[in-house]
DSSP file (Angstrom, degrees, kcal/mol; ACC not computed):
  #  RESIDUE AA STRUCTURE BP1 BP2  ACC     N-H-->O    O-->H-N    N-H-->O    O-->H-N    TCO  KAPPA ALPHA  PHI   PSI    X-CA   Y-CA   Z-CA
    1    1 A M     >        0   0    0      0, 0.0     4,-2.1     0, 0.0     5,-0.1   0.000 360.0 360.0 360.0 -40.8  -35.4  -34.1   -6.3
    2    2 A K  H  >  +     0   0    0      1,-0.2     4,-2.3     2,-0.2     5,-0.2   0.907 360.0  50.8 -63.8 -41.4  -35.5  -31.4   -9.0
    3    3 A R  H  > S+     0   0    0      1,-0.2     4,-2.7     2,-0.2     5,-0.2   0.904 108.6  51.7 -62.9 -41.6  -35.6  -28.7   -6.4
    4    4 A L  H  > S+     0   0    0      1,-0.2     4,-2.4     2,-0.2    -1,-0.2   0.910 109.7  49.5 -61.2 -42.1  -32.6  -30.2   -4.6
    5    5 A M  H  X S+     0   0    0     -4,-2.1     4,-2.4     2,-0.2    -2,-0.2   0.915 111.9  48.1 -63.4 -43.7  -30.6  -30.3   -7.8
    6    6 A I  H  X S+     0   0    0     -4,-2.3     4,-2.3     2,-0.2    -2,-0.2   0.923 112.5  48.3 -63.2 -45.0  -31.5  -26.6   -8.6
    7    7 A M  H  X S+     0   0    0     -4,-2.7     4,-2.5     1,-0.2    -2,-0.2   0.900 111.4  51.2 -62.9 -40.3  -30.5  -25.5   -5.0
    8    8 A F  H  X S+     0   0    0     -4,-2.4     4,-2.5    -5,-0.2    -2,-0.2   0.929 110.6  47.9 -62.1 -45.7  -27.2  -27.5   -5.3
    9    9 A L  H  X S+     0   0    0     -4,-2.4     4,-2.3     1,-0.2    -2,-0.2   0.891 112.3  49.8 -64.4 -39.6  -26.3  -25.9   -8.6
   10   10 A I  H  X S+     0   0    0     -4,-2.3     4,-2.2     2,-0.2    -1,-0.2   0.931 112.3  46.7 -64.4 -45.2  -27.1  -22.4   -7.3
   11   11 A S  H  X S+     0   0    0     -4,-2.5     4,-2.2     2,-0.2    -2,-0.2   0.889 112.5  49.8 -67.9 -37.8  -25.0  -22.9   -4.2
   12   12 A V  H  X S+     0   0    0     -4,-2.5     4,-2.6     2,-0.2     5,-0.4   0.924 111.1  50.5 -63.8 -43.4  -22.1  -24.4   -6.2
   13   13 A G  H  X S+     0   0    0     -4,-2.3     4,-2.1     1,-0.2     5,-0.3   0.881 110.9  48.7 -61.7 -38.7  -22.3  -21.4   -8.5
   14   14 A C  H  X S+     0   0    0     -4,-2.2     4,-0.8     2,-0.2    -1,-0.2   0.901 114.4  45.0 -68.3 -39.9  -22.3  -18.9   -5.6
   15   15 A C  H  < S+     0   0    0     -4,-2.2    -2,-0.2    -5,-0.2    -1,-0.2   0.910 127.8  25.0 -72.0 -41.9  -19.3  -20.6   -4.0
   16   16 A F  H  < S+     0   0    0     -4,-2.6    -3,-0.2    -5,-0.2    -2,-0.2   0.734 116.6  59.0 -96.8 -24.3  -17.1  -21.0   -7.1
   17   17 A G  H  < S+     0   0    0     -4,-2.1     2,-0.5    -5,-0.4    -3,-0.2   0.722 106.7  47.0 -80.5 -21.3  -18.4  -18.2   -9.4
   18   18 A Q     <  -     0   0    0     -4,-0.8     2,-0.4    -5,-0.3    -1,-0.1  -0.977  69.5-151.0-127.1 129.0  -17.6  -15.4   -7.0
   19   19 A Q        -     0   0    0     -2,-0.5     2,-0.3    -3,-0.0    -3,-0.1  -0.753  34.1-106.2 -89.8 142.9  -14.5  -14.8   -5.1
   20   20 A K        -     0   0    0     -2,-0.4     2,-0.2     1,-0.1    -1,-0.0  -0.541  40.9-112.6 -66.2 126.8  -14.8  -13.0   -1.8
   21   21 A A        -     0   0    0     -2,-0.3     2,-0.2     1,-0.1    -1,-0.1  -0.444  31.8-123.7 -64.2 125.4  -13.5   -9.5   -2.3
   22   22 A Q        -     0   0    0     -2,-0.2     2,-0.3     1,-0.1    -1,-0.1  -0.482  26.2-106.9 -72.1 139.7  -10.3   -9.1   -0.4
   23   23 A E        -     0   0    0     -2,-0.2    -1,-0.1     1,-0.2     0, 0.0  -0.534  34.1-169.8 -65.3 124.7  -10.3   -6.2    2.1
   24   24 A I        +     0   0    0     -2,-0.3    30,-0.3    32,-0.0    -1,-0.2   0.784  47.8 106.2 -91.1 -30.7   -8.0   -3.6    0.5
   25   25 A S        +     0   0    0     28,-0.1     2,-0.2    31,-0.1    30,-0.2  -0.158  63.4  42.3 -58.5 145.4   -7.6   -1.2    3.4
   26   26 A G  E    S-A   54   0A   0     28,-2.8    28,-2.5   119,-0.1     2,-0.3  -0.700  96.7 -33.9 116.2-169.4   -4.3   -1.2    5.1
   27   27 A A  E     -A   53   0A   0     -2,-0.2   114,-2.9    26,-0.2     2,-0.4  -0.652  44.9-168.9 -95.1 145.1   -0.6   -1.4    4.1
   28   28 A W  E     -AB  52 140A   0     24,-2.6    24,-2.6    -2,-0.3     2,-0.3  -0.993   5.8-168.4-130.7 135.6    0.7   -3.3    1.1
   29   29 A V  E     -AB  51 139A   0    110,-2.7   110,-3.0    -2,-0.4    22,-0.2  -0.919  36.9 -85.3-126.7 152.7    4.4   -3.9    0.5
   30   30 A I  E     - B   0 138A   0     20,-0.9   108,-0.3    -2,-0.3    -1,-0.0  -0.228  42.2-122.7 -53.2 142.8    6.3   -5.3   -2.5
   31   31 A T  S    S+     0   0    0    106,-2.7    -1,-0.1     1,-0.3   107,-0.1   0.824  98.2  26.6 -66.3 -33.3    6.4   -9.1   -2.4
   32   32 A N  S    S-     0   0    0    105,-0.3    -1,-0.3     2,-0.0    -2,-0.1  -0.596  73.9-172.4-131.9  74.5   10.1   -9.6   -2.4
   33   33 A P        -     0   0    0      0, 0.0     2,-1.6     0, 0.0    16,-0.1  -0.299  36.7-111.3 -62.0 152.3   12.1   -6.6   -1.0
   34   34 A D        -     0   0    0     14,-0.5    14,-0.3     2,-0.0     2,-0.1  -0.641  42.5-156.4 -85.8  83.6   15.9   -6.9   -1.4
   35   35 A W        -     0   0    0     -2,-1.6     2,-0.3    12,-0.1    12,-0.2  -0.375  10.6-168.1 -68.4 136.3   16.7   -7.4    2.3
   36   36 A Q  E     -C   46   0A   0     10,-2.9    10,-2.5    -2,-0.1     2,-0.2  -0.937  26.2-110.2-120.4 145.7   20.1   -6.4    3.5
   37   37 A N  E     -C   45   0A   0     -2,-0.3     8,-0.2     8,-0.2     2,-0.2  -0.555  36.3-114.7 -73.9 138.7   21.7   -7.3    6.9
   38   38 A S        -     0   0    0      6,-2.4     6,-0.1     3,-0.4    -1,-0.1  -0.509  11.1-148.8 -73.4 139.2   22.1   -4.3    9.2
   39   39 A E  S    S+     0   0    0     -2,-0.2    -1,-0.1     1,-0.1     3,-0.1   0.708  97.4  40.1 -75.7 -20.9   25.7   -3.4   10.1
   40   40 A F  S    S+     0   0    0      1,-0.2     2,-0.5     4,-0.0    -1,-0.1   0.725 114.7  44.9-104.2 -25.0   24.6   -2.2   13.6
   41   41 A H    >   -     0   0    0      3,-0.2     3,-1.5     1,-0.1    -3,-0.4  -0.977  62.8-153.4-129.3 120.2   22.0   -4.7   14.7
   42   42 A A  T 3  S+     0   0    0     -2,-0.5    -1,-0.1     1,-0.3    -4,-0.1   0.828  96.8  42.3 -62.7 -34.5   22.6   -8.5   14.4
   43   43 A N  T 3  S+     0   0    0     -6,-0.1     2,-0.4     2,-0.0    28,-0.3   0.194 100.1  91.7 -99.1  18.3   18.8   -9.3   14.3
   44   44 A Q    <   -     0   0    0     -3,-1.5    -6,-2.4    -6,-0.1     2,-0.3  -0.911  48.0-175.3-119.1 141.8   17.8   -6.5   12.0
   45   45 A K  E     -CD  37  69A   0     24,-2.7    24,-2.7    -2,-0.4     2,-0.3  -0.869   7.5-160.4-122.8 160.6   17.4   -6.3    8.2
   46   46 A W  E     +CD  36  68A   0    -10,-2.5   -10,-2.9    -2,-0.3     2,-0.3  -0.959   8.7 179.0-137.4 158.0   16.6   -3.3    6.0
   47   47 A A  E     - D   0  67A   0     20,-1.6    20,-3.2    -2,-0.3     2,-0.4  -0.973  31.0-120.6-155.3 144.9   15.3   -2.8    2.4
   48   48 A S  E     + D   0  66A   0    -14,-0.3   -14,-0.5    -2,-0.3     2,-0.3  -0.745  55.1 143.9 -81.3 133.7   14.4    0.1    0.2
   49   49 A A  E     - D   0  65A   0     16,-2.7    16,-2.5    -2,-0.4     2,-0.4  -0.990  48.9-112.4-163.4 164.6   10.8   -0.3   -0.8
   50   50 A K  E     - D   0  64A   0     -2,-0.3   -20,-0.9    14,-0.2     2,-0.5  -0.875  24.4-158.7-103.9 142.5    7.4    1.4   -1.5
   51   51 A V  E     -AD  29  63A   0     12,-2.3    12,-2.4    -2,-0.4     2,-0.4  -0.990   5.3-152.2-120.4 124.3    4.5    0.8    0.8
   52   52 A L  E     -AD  28  62A   0    -24,-2.6   -24,-2.6    -2,-0.5     2,-0.5  -0.785  11.2-164.5 -92.3 139.5    1.0    1.4   -0.5
   53   53 A C  E     -AD  27  61A   0      8,-3.0     8,-2.1    -2,-0.4     2,-0.7  -0.962   7.8-168.1-132.1 117.0   -1.6    2.5    2.1
   54   54 A F  E     -AD  26  60A   0    -28,-2.5   -28,-2.8    -2,-0.5     6,-0.2  -0.901  14.2-152.0-105.0 109.8   -5.3    2.3    1.5
   55   55 A F    >   -     0   0    0      4,-2.5     3,-1.8    -2,-0.7    34,-0.1  -0.544  22.0-121.6 -78.2 147.6   -7.3    4.2    4.2
   56   56 A R  T 3  S+     0   0    0      1,-0.3    -1,-0.1    -2,-0.2   -31,-0.1   0.787 109.5  60.3 -59.3 -28.9  -10.8    2.9    4.8
   57   57 A D  T 3  S-     0   0    0      1,-0.1    -1,-0.3     2,-0.0     3,-0.1   0.298 126.2 -93.1 -86.8  10.3  -12.3    6.4    4.0
   58   58 A G  S <  S+     0   0    0     -3,-1.8    31,-2.4     1,-0.4     2,-0.2   0.411  83.5 132.2  96.3  -2.9  -10.9    6.4    0.4
   59   59 A R  E     - E   0  88A   0     29,-0.2    -4,-2.5    27,-0.0    -1,-0.4  -0.519  36.6-164.6 -78.3 154.0   -7.7    8.2    1.1
   60   60 A F  E     +DE  54  87A   0     27,-2.0    27,-2.7    -6,-0.2     2,-0.3  -0.988  10.6 174.6-141.0 146.0   -4.6    6.7   -0.5
   61   61 A G  E     -DE  53  86A   0     -8,-2.1    -8,-3.0    -2,-0.3     2,-0.4  -0.989  17.6-152.5-149.2 159.4   -0.8    7.1    0.1
   62   62 A I  E     -DE  52  85A   0     23,-1.4    23,-2.7    -2,-0.3     2,-0.5  -0.998   7.9-162.0-129.4 135.0    2.5    5.7   -0.9
   63   63 A V  E     -DE  51  84A   0    -12,-2.4   -12,-2.3    -2,-0.4     2,-0.6  -0.978   3.1-167.2-116.2 120.1    5.6    5.9    1.2
   64   64 A G  E     +DE  50  83A   0     19,-3.3    19,-2.2    -2,-0.5     2,-0.2  -0.935  47.0  84.1-102.6 120.8    8.9    5.3   -0.6
   65   65 A G  E    S-D   49   0A   0    -16,-2.5   -16,-2.7    -2,-0.6     2,-0.4  -0.847  76.6 -37.7-177.9-147.1   11.7    4.8    1.9
   66   66 A T  E     -D   48   0A   0     11,-0.3    11,-3.3    15,-0.3     2,-0.4  -0.886  39.8-152.2-113.3 137.2   13.5    2.2    4.0
   67   67 A L  E     -DF  47  76A   0    -20,-3.2   -20,-1.6    -2,-0.4     2,-0.4  -0.844   5.8-155.7-101.8 142.9   11.9   -0.7    5.9
   68   68 A H  E     -DF  46  75A   0      7,-2.8     7,-2.2    -2,-0.4     2,-0.4  -0.978  12.8-173.2-115.9 133.0   13.4   -2.1    9.1
   69   69 A Q  E     +DF  45  74A   0    -24,-2.7   -24,-2.7    -2,-0.4     5,-0.2  -0.992   9.3 173.0-130.9 132.3   12.6   -5.7   10.0
   70   70 A T        -     0   0    0      3,-2.3   -26,-0.1    -2,-0.4    -2,-0.0  -0.539  58.8 -73.5-115.2-171.0   13.5   -7.7   13.1
   71   71 A D  S    S+     0   0    0    -28,-0.3   -27,-0.1     1,-0.2     3,-0.0   0.886 128.5   7.7 -54.5 -42.8   12.3  -11.1   14.1
   72   72 A D  S    S+     0   0    0      0, 0.0     2,-0.3     0, 0.0    -1,-0.2   0.434 118.6  71.7-123.0  -0.6    8.8  -10.0   14.9
   73   73 A Q        -     0   0    0      2,-0.0    -3,-2.3    71,-0.0     2,-0.3  -0.880  44.7-178.8-122.5 152.0    8.5   -6.3   13.9
   74   74 A L  E     +F   69   0A   0     -2,-0.3     2,-0.3    69,-0.3    -5,-0.2  -0.965  20.0 152.9-145.0 127.9    8.4   -4.5   10.5
   75   75 A E  E     -F   68   0A   0     -7,-2.2    -7,-2.8    -2,-0.3     2,-0.4  -0.983  46.2 -99.4-152.9 162.2    8.2   -0.7   10.2
   76   76 A I  E     -F   67   0A   0     -2,-0.3    -9,-0.2    -9,-0.2     2,-0.2  -0.692  46.8-114.6 -81.7 133.6    9.0    2.2    8.0
   77   77 A S        -     0   0    0    -11,-3.3   -11,-0.3    -2,-0.4     3,-0.1  -0.508  22.5-166.1 -72.6 132.9   12.2    3.9    9.0
   78   78 A Y  S    S+     0   0    0     -2,-0.2    -1,-0.1     1,-0.1     4,-0.1   0.537  84.6  57.2 -94.4  -8.1   11.7    7.5   10.3
   79   79 A G  S    S+     0   0    0      2,-0.1     2,-0.2   -13,-0.1    -1,-0.1   0.528  95.1  75.0 -99.7  -7.7   15.4    8.4   10.1
   80   80 A D  S    S-     0   0    0      1,-0.1   -14,-0.1   -14,-0.1    -4,-0.0  -0.571  95.5 -79.0-101.8 166.3   16.0    7.6    6.4
   81   81 A S        -     0   0    0     -2,-0.2     2,-0.3   -16,-0.1   -15,-0.3  -0.263  51.4-170.8 -64.2 151.3   14.9    9.7    3.4
   82   82 A Q        -     0   0    0    -17,-0.1    24,-1.8    -4,-0.1     2,-0.4  -0.986  23.8-158.5-142.6 150.8   11.3    9.4    2.3
   83   83 A T  E     -EG  64 105A   0    -19,-2.2   -19,-3.3    -2,-0.3     2,-0.4  -0.998  20.9-165.1-124.9 129.2    9.0   10.4   -0.6
   84   84 A V  E     -EG  63 104A   0     20,-2.8    19,-3.0    -2,-0.4    20,-1.6  -0.955   5.5-168.8-121.7 131.4    5.3   10.4    0.3
   85   85 A Y  E     -EG  62 102A   0    -23,-2.7   -23,-1.4    -2,-0.4     2,-0.3  -0.838   7.3-169.8-112.6 153.1    2.4   10.5   -2.1
   86   86 A F  E     +EG  61 101A   0     15,-2.5    15,-1.8    -2,-0.3   -25,-0.2  -0.999  26.9 100.6-147.2 143.9   -1.2   11.2   -1.2
   87   87 A G  E     -EG  60 100A   0    -27,-2.7   -27,-2.0    -2,-0.3     2,-0.3  -0.794  57.7 -62.4-178.0-134.0   -4.5   11.0   -2.9
   88   88 A S  E     -EG  59  99A   0     11,-2.7    11,-2.3   -29,-0.3     2,-0.3  -0.919  29.0-154.3-141.3 163.3   -7.6    8.8   -3.2
   89   89 A W  E     - G   0  98A   0    -31,-2.4     2,-0.3    -2,-0.3     9,-0.2  -0.976   5.4-173.3-139.8 155.5   -8.6    5.3   -4.3
   90   90 A K  E     - G   0  97A   0      7,-1.7     7,-3.0    -2,-0.3     2,-0.4  -0.971  15.2-145.5-148.3 132.7  -11.8    3.6   -5.5
   91   91 A R  E     + G   0  96A   0     -2,-0.3     2,-0.4     5,-0.2     5,-0.2  -0.830  16.3 176.7-103.6 136.4  -12.3   -0.1   -6.2
   92   92 A T  E >   - G   0  95A   0      3,-3.0     3,-2.0    -2,-0.4     2,-0.3  -0.895  66.9 -55.5-134.2 104.1  -14.4   -1.6   -8.9
   93   93 A G  T 3  S-     0   0    0     -2,-0.4    -1,-0.0     1,-0.3     0, 0.0  -0.469 121.5 -16.1  64.6-126.3  -14.2   -5.4   -9.0
   94   94 A N  T 3  S+     0   0    0     -2,-0.3    31,-3.1    -3,-0.1     2,-0.4   0.337 123.2  87.0 -92.9   6.1  -10.6   -6.4   -9.3
   95   95 A E  E <   -GH  92 124A   0     -3,-2.0    -3,-3.0    29,-0.2     2,-0.4  -0.856  56.1-165.0-109.6 144.3   -9.5   -2.9  -10.4
   96   96 A I  E     -GH  91 123A   0     27,-2.3    27,-3.2    -2,-0.4     2,-0.6  -0.994   8.6-152.6-126.0 125.9   -8.5    0.0   -8.2
   97   97 A T  E     -GH  90 122A   0     -7,-3.0    -7,-1.7    -2,-0.4     2,-0.4  -0.875  16.3-171.4 -98.5 125.7   -8.2    3.5   -9.5
   98   98 A I  E     -GH  89 121A   0     23,-2.7    23,-2.4    -2,-0.6     2,-0.4  -0.937  12.3-172.5-117.4 141.4   -5.7    5.7   -7.6
   99   99 A T  E     +GH  88 120A   0    -11,-2.3   -11,-2.7    -2,-0.4     2,-0.3  -1.000  27.8 143.5-128.0 128.0   -5.2    9.4   -8.0
  100  100 A Y  E     -GH  87 119A   0     19,-2.4    19,-3.8    -2,-0.4     2,-0.3  -0.971  28.0-162.0-158.7 165.8   -2.3   10.9   -6.1
  101  101 A R  E     -G   86   0A   0    -15,-1.8   -15,-2.5    -2,-0.3     2,-0.3  -0.960  40.7 -82.8-148.7 165.3    0.6   13.4   -6.1
  102  102 A V  E     +G   85   0A   0     15,-0.4   -17,-0.3    12,-0.3     3,-0.1  -0.537  42.2 167.5 -69.6 130.7    3.8   14.0   -4.2
  103  103 A I  E     +     0   0A   0    -19,-3.0     2,-0.3     1,-0.4   -18,-0.2   0.530  66.9  22.2-116.2 -14.5    3.2   15.8   -0.9
  104  104 A Y  E     +G   84   0A   0    -20,-1.6   -20,-2.8    52,-0.0    -1,-0.4  -0.969  53.0 162.6-155.4 134.5    6.7   15.3    0.7
  105  105 A R  E     -G   83   0A   0     -2,-0.3   -22,-0.2   -22,-0.2     3,-0.1  -0.889  13.1-171.4-150.0 119.5   10.2   14.6   -0.5
  106  106 A D  S    S+     0   0    0    -24,-1.8     2,-0.4    -2,-0.3   -23,-0.1   0.662  81.1  45.0 -89.6 -13.2   13.2   15.2    1.7
  107  107 A I  S    S-     0   0    0    -25,-0.4     2,-0.3     2,-0.0    -1,-0.2  -0.963  78.6-146.7-128.6 116.6   15.7   14.7   -1.1
  108  108 A Q        -     0   0    0     -2,-0.4     2,-0.3    -3,-0.1    -2,-0.0  -0.616  17.5-168.4 -78.9 136.4   15.1   16.3   -4.5
  109  109 A T    >   -     0   0    0     -2,-0.3     3,-1.8     0, 0.0     2,-0.1  -0.895  32.3 -95.0-121.5 155.0   16.4   14.3   -7.5
  110  110 A S  T 3  S+     0   0    0     -2,-0.3     0, 0.0     1,-0.3     0, 0.0  -0.462 114.8  25.0 -65.7 139.6   16.7   15.4  -11.1
  111  111 A G  T 3  S+     0   0    0      1,-0.2    -1,-0.3    -2,-0.1     3,-0.1   0.569  86.8 158.0  81.5   8.5   13.6   14.4  -13.0
  112  112 A S    <   -     0   0    0     -3,-1.8    -1,-0.2     1,-0.1     3,-0.1  -0.346  50.1 -97.8 -64.6 146.4   11.5   14.4   -9.8
  113  113 A E        -     0   0    0      1,-0.1     2,-0.3     2,-0.1    -1,-0.1  -0.334  39.5-104.5 -62.3 144.8    7.7   14.8  -10.4
  114  114 A N    >   -     0   0    0      1,-0.1     3,-1.8    -3,-0.1   -12,-0.3  -0.578  29.5-131.1 -66.9 130.8    6.4   18.2  -10.1
  115  115 A E  T 3  S+     0   0    0     -2,-0.3    -1,-0.1     1,-0.3    -2,-0.1   0.660 103.9  55.5 -65.4 -15.7    4.5   18.2   -6.7
  116  116 A S  T 3  S+     0   0    0    -15,-0.1     2,-0.5     2,-0.1    -1,-0.3   0.598  82.8 105.6 -89.4  -9.9    1.4   19.8   -8.2
  117  117 A T    <   -     0   0    0     -3,-1.8     2,-0.4     1,-0.0   -15,-0.4  -0.571  63.8-145.4 -76.7 121.0    1.1   17.1  -10.9
  118  118 A M        -     0   0    0     -2,-0.5     2,-0.4   -17,-0.1   -17,-0.2  -0.707  12.6-155.1 -84.4 134.1   -1.8   14.6  -10.1
  119  119 A L  E     -H  100   0A   0    -19,-3.8   -19,-2.4    -2,-0.4     2,-0.4  -0.844   6.5-165.0-108.6 146.2   -1.1   11.1  -11.3
  120  120 A R  E     +H   99   0A   0     -2,-0.4     2,-0.3   -21,-0.2   -21,-0.2  -0.996  14.5 166.1-135.0 129.7   -3.8    8.6  -12.1
  121  121 A E  E     -H   98   0A   0    -23,-2.4   -23,-2.7    -2,-0.4     2,-0.5  -0.968  31.7-129.1-143.3 156.4   -3.3    4.8  -12.4
  122  122 A Q  E     -H   97   0A   0     -2,-0.3     2,-0.3   -25,-0.2   -25,-0.2  -0.927  24.7-167.0-104.1 126.5   -5.2    1.6  -12.6
  123  123 A L  E     -H   96   0A   0    -27,-3.2   -27,-2.3    -2,-0.5     2,-0.4  -0.776   8.0-145.7-107.1 157.1   -4.1   -1.2  -10.2
  124  124 A V  E     -HI  95 132A   0      8,-1.3     8,-3.1    -2,-0.3     2,-0.7  -0.981   7.2-144.1-127.1 137.1   -5.2   -4.8  -10.5
  125  125 A V  E     - I   0 131A   0    -31,-3.1     6,-0.2    -2,-0.4     2,-0.0  -0.899  30.9-151.0 -94.8 117.4   -5.9   -7.3   -7.7
  126  126 A N    >   -     0   0    0      4,-2.8     3,-2.0    -2,-0.7    -1,-0.0  -0.197  30.3 -90.9 -85.1 179.1   -4.7  -10.7   -9.1
  127  127 A E  T 3  S+     0   0    0      1,-0.3    -1,-0.1     2,-0.1    -2,-0.0   0.783 124.8  57.6 -60.4 -29.2   -6.0  -14.2   -8.4
  128  128 A E  T 3  S-     0   0    0      2,-0.1    -1,-0.3     1,-0.0     3,-0.1   0.458 120.0-107.7 -81.2  -0.2   -3.4  -14.6   -5.6
  129  129 A G  S <  S+     0   0    0     -3,-2.0    11,-0.3     1,-0.3     2,-0.3   0.687  77.2 133.7  81.4  17.7   -4.8  -11.5   -3.8
  130  130 A E        -     0   0    0      9,-0.1    -4,-2.8  -102,-0.0     2,-0.5  -0.684  55.3-124.9 -97.3 155.6   -1.8   -9.4   -4.7
  131  131 A I  E     -IJ 125 138A   0      7,-2.3     7,-2.5    -2,-0.3     2,-0.6  -0.873  15.5-145.1 -99.5 131.7   -2.0   -5.9   -6.1
  132  132 A L  E     +IJ 124 137A   0     -8,-3.1    -8,-1.3    -2,-0.5     2,-0.4  -0.872  29.9 163.7 -96.5 120.0   -0.2   -5.2   -9.4
  133  133 A F  E >   - J   0 136A   0      3,-2.8     3,-1.3    -2,-0.6   -10,-0.1  -0.970  65.8 -15.2-143.6 120.8    1.3   -1.6   -9.4
  134  134 A Q  T 3  S-     0   0    0     -2,-0.4     3,-0.1     1,-0.3    -1,-0.1   0.914 126.7 -53.7  51.4  50.4    3.9   -0.3  -11.8
  135  135 A S  T 3  S+     0   0    0      1,-0.2     2,-0.3    -3,-0.0    -1,-0.3   0.649 118.9 108.0  61.3  19.9    4.9   -3.8  -12.9
  136  136 A Q  E <   - J   0 133A   0     -3,-1.3    -3,-2.8  -105,-0.0     2,-0.4  -0.925  66.0-128.3-124.6 152.3    5.5   -4.9   -9.3
  137  137 A R  E     - J   0 132A   0     -2,-0.3  -106,-2.7    -5,-0.2     2,-0.4  -0.843  22.6-166.4-101.0 134.2    3.5   -7.2   -7.0
  138  138 A F  E     -BJ  30 131A   0     -7,-2.5    -7,-2.3    -2,-0.4     2,-0.3  -0.937   2.6-158.8-120.7 142.4    2.4   -6.0   -3.6
  139  139 A K  E     -B   29   0A   0   -110,-3.0  -110,-2.7    -2,-0.4     2,-0.2  -0.892  31.9 -97.0-118.8 153.0    1.1   -8.1   -0.7
  140  140 A K  E     -B   28   0A   0     -2,-0.3  -112,-0.3   -11,-0.3  -114,-0.0  -0.447  37.9-174.8 -67.3 133.7   -1.0   -7.0    2.3
  141  141 A E    >   -     0   0    0   -114,-2.9     3,-2.1    -2,-0.2     4,-0.3  -0.778  11.7-175.8-135.2  90.2    1.2   -6.5    5.3
  142  142 A P  G >  S+     0   0    0      0, 0.0     3,-1.4     0, 0.0     4,-0.4   0.750  80.5  70.1 -59.2 -26.0   -0.8   -5.7    8.5
  143  143 A R  G 3  S+     0   0    0      1,-0.3     4,-0.3     2,-0.1   -69,-0.3   0.716 100.9  48.1 -63.8 -17.7    2.5   -5.1   10.5
  144  144 A L  G <> S+     0   0    0     -3,-2.1     4,-2.8  -117,-0.1     5,-0.3   0.448  83.4  97.0 -99.8  -1.3    3.0   -1.9    8.5
  145  145 A D  H <> S+     0   0    0     -3,-1.4     4,-2.4    -4,-0.3     5,-0.2   0.940  89.6  37.4 -55.4 -55.2   -0.6   -0.5    8.9
  146  146 A K  H  > S+     0   0    0     -4,-0.4     4,-2.5     1,-0.2     5,-0.2   0.912 117.8  50.7 -66.4 -42.6    0.2    1.9   11.8
  147  147 A S  H  > S+     0   0    0     -4,-0.3     4,-2.3     2,-0.2    -1,-0.2   0.911 113.8  44.4 -62.1 -43.7    3.6    2.9   10.5
  148  148 A A  H  X S+     0   0    0     -4,-2.8     4,-2.4     2,-0.2     5,-0.3   0.931 114.2  48.7 -68.4 -46.4    2.3    3.7    7.0
  149  149 A E  H  X S+     0   0    0     -4,-2.4     4,-2.6    -5,-0.3    -2,-0.2   0.912 114.0  46.7 -60.3 -43.0   -0.7    5.6    8.3
  150  150 A F  H  X S+     0   0    0     -4,-2.5     4,-2.4    -5,-0.2    -1,-0.2   0.932 111.7  50.3 -64.3 -47.1    1.4    7.6   10.7
  151  151 A T  H  X S+     0   0    0     -4,-2.3     4,-0.6    -5,-0.2    -2,-0.2   0.902 115.9  41.6 -60.8 -43.3    4.0    8.4    8.1
  152  152 A I  H >X S+     0   0    0     -4,-2.4     3,-1.1     1,-0.2     4,-0.5   0.946 114.6  50.6 -69.0 -48.5    1.5    9.6    5.5
  153  153 A S  H >< S+     0   0    0     -4,-2.6     3,-1.0    -5,-0.3     6,-0.2   0.860 106.9  53.7 -60.1 -37.9   -0.7   11.5    8.0
  154  154 A E  H 3< S+     0   0    0     -4,-2.4    -1,-0.3     1,-0.2    -2,-0.2   0.704 107.6  52.6 -72.9 -16.2    2.2   13.4    9.5
  155  155 A K  H << S+     0   0    0     -3,-1.1    -1,-0.2    -4,-0.6    -2,-0.2   0.471  78.7 120.1 -96.3  -3.0    3.3   14.6    6.1
  156  156 A L  S XX S-     0   0    0     -3,-1.0     4,-1.3    -4,-0.5     3,-1.0  -0.373  71.5-123.8 -63.2 139.2   -0.1   16.0    5.1
  157  157 A P  H 3> S+     0   0    0      0, 0.0     4,-1.9     0, 0.0     5,-0.2   0.843 108.5  57.4 -55.5 -38.5    0.0   19.8    4.3
  158  158 A H  H 3> S+     0   0    0      1,-0.2     4,-1.9     2,-0.2     5,-0.2   0.828 102.6  56.7 -64.8 -29.6   -2.7   20.7    6.8
  159  159 A R  H <> S+     0   0    0     -3,-1.0     4,-2.0    -6,-0.2    -1,-0.2   0.911 105.7  50.0 -65.4 -41.5   -0.6   19.1    9.6
  160  160 A K  H  X S+     0   0    0     -4,-1.3     4,-1.2     1,-0.2    -2,-0.2   0.925 110.8  48.0 -64.1 -44.1    2.4   21.3    8.8
  161  161 A S  H  X S+     0   0    0     -4,-1.9     4,-0.7     1,-0.2     3,-0.2   0.885 112.2  49.9 -67.0 -35.7    0.4   24.5    8.9
  162  162 A Q  H >< S+     0   0    0     -4,-1.9     3,-0.5     1,-0.2    -1,-0.2   0.861 106.5  56.2 -67.4 -35.0   -1.2   23.5   12.2
  163  163 A A  H 3< S+     0   0    0     -4,-2.0    -1,-0.2     1,-0.2    -2,-0.2   0.797 102.2  56.2 -69.0 -27.0    2.1   22.7   13.8
  164  164 A R  H 3<        0   0    0     -4,-1.2    -1,-0.2     1,-0.2    -2,-0.2   0.744 360.0 360.0 -76.9 -23.5    3.5   26.2   13.0
  165  165 A H    <<        0   0    0     -4,-0.7    -1,-0.2    -3,-0.5    -2,-0.2   0.470 360.0 360.0 -88.6 360.0    0.7   28.0   14.9
């Protein structure tokens, strides 16, 4: 009886004392984008937003741009302006350390970050499984995985130099 009680307490402790770590890799989008109806397509909405992208191999990127959403699709717009950041990430418990810099910006703005400046920030994964980044909440959005990975990968400096040769 004593053994059963000890095994029960251990199993309860394992189940409730540890949360299963959420898989971080993939795309994350702000929880409540300000969706606007498209003037050109009745079933399409758009929103300006940032998308965080955690590659499985430790690479990290952010795409700042426009999202397009239809009934069943969500993707980053390739025809609108974008700012793309690239770097790396590492998770320790509920904290994620990201190091990144601007690698692409098609519209320069006054006060834009110097593209050689490396930025470092701590993100937190909260109890709801959201990532807190720059006072905003982000949720995992698998529909954006391919779009985010493609957008970031095509802007990497080595891609540009290979394309010219």
